[in-house]
N, C-alpha and C positions, 0 to 999 in steps of 0.2 A: 437457569434459559439453557437450552438443549439448541446446540451448536454444532455443525460442520466448514471446516476451515477448507478450501481446496486450492489449488495454484489452478491460475490460468492458462487453457493451452488449448488447440485450431479444437478438440470437442465439447469444450464449453463454453467459449467465447462469447458464440449469439447470445447466451442466457446472460454473460458478462454486458453486452454492451446493451441487450435490454434495461439494465440498472442504471446503466450510468446513461440512458433514454432516460427514464422515469426521473432522474435526477436533476437532468439541463429543462427536461419539459412540463416537470410537477404530474405526469401522467402518464402510468402503465401503455403500451402499447401493444399489441398482438405478435405476438415473437413471431418472428417468421422463419427460423433456423436457416435463413437464408445462410448460404456460401459467403465463409471466412476471405475473404482479400489474401491478395498473394502480397500485395502489403503488409497484411495485420500477419500473417504469417512469420514473417521475413522478422520482424519485429518480436514476433513469440517465441519466434528460434535462439534469440540476442541471450547467449550463454549470463550474460548478466545483469536479466531483467529477470524479476521475480515481481510477478503478481499473483495477491490470492485476494481473491472470492470469502465471505464468510456468510455463511449460510442458515434459516430461518425458517422450520414451517416449509421448504421448499421451493424457498424463493433467498436469492442472495441480497444482502439488505446495509450491505459495505466493502470495503476493500480497503487494499494496502498495497501500492508500489514501490519496491524495492529497487533500487539500485545498485550494484558490486561495484564500487570503482577501486580500479589493483593502483598501488601506489607502491613507490619505490625511493630510492633515499633512505632517510634515518627511519622508512616505516619498515624497510628486510625486507621487499615484498609482500606486507600485508596489508592489505588493501582497508577500505573503509565499505560498509554497509550504508547507503544513501536512503531515508525516507523519503520517494519522492511527494506521494500522497494518499491519505490517509482519510476515510471517507466513509460513516455511519448515516443511512438514513436517522432523518430527525427522531421517528418513531420508535427507536429502537435505541436513542444514548442512552445512557449512564445504566448501563445493563451487563457493562464489564466486556462488550464485543471490542470496542477498539482497544485495552487491553491485552484480548487474545488476540487481534491482527500488531498489536506491541510487540505481541510471546514472540510470534513470528521470525519477526527482525531480530529475537534476539537470537531463535534457535540456528536463524542461517548465517548469522555472527561466528557461533560457534560452530556450524557447518564446514565454513570458507578457511578460520581460521582468522576471519576481521582484527584488526586491529580496535575496531571499534566500530559505533552507530553516530550516525550525524543526520541534521533535520534542520530547517530552517521553520519557527514559524510563526506568524502574523501577530506584532503586540497588538490586537485589536482583539485576538481571538483567547482570551480568555478561558476558554472551554478545553480549547486547544493546548494551554501551557497548562495547565492544572494535570490534564490527563499526561504529558510527558515530563510533566514532573513525578505523578505517583507512579510514573515506569523505570523511575528513575535520572533522571536525566535532567544536567545542575543548565543554563545561563551559562555560557561563557560569550561576554564581550559582548556588545552592539555589533549588525553588519547592517549592510542595505541590500535589500535584496532588487537584482537589477535580471532583467531579461534585452534581447534587442531583435 
């Protein structure tokens, strides 16, 4: 399957937002190509945020959101890349696109000279667990994901 991976910025954000809309609502909307808000522009300009979308047949069908978190102390200034979100349209799952996006995380780790890549995955998401294990990740104890 042929695909292109693009970093999301203000020039392609509206297409990305259309994909997110489809994920949340279950149907496509007519792309408005509206203006990107100042708030979104500011978020996209964050030097530690990396959002990549994967395109198949002129349509975004998935994305990965990565965050570089600088570290000091024992890490000697080498931070970690965190996988915040990874999503592939169900119609395109099992075709290697998730692995391709995870490879972008590996590339970013190398580019930034990061100490490693970290992520959290729900124990009740066996497909994601399987993907991450196939990408070389190992379980490292049990954690609770907490939000406020």
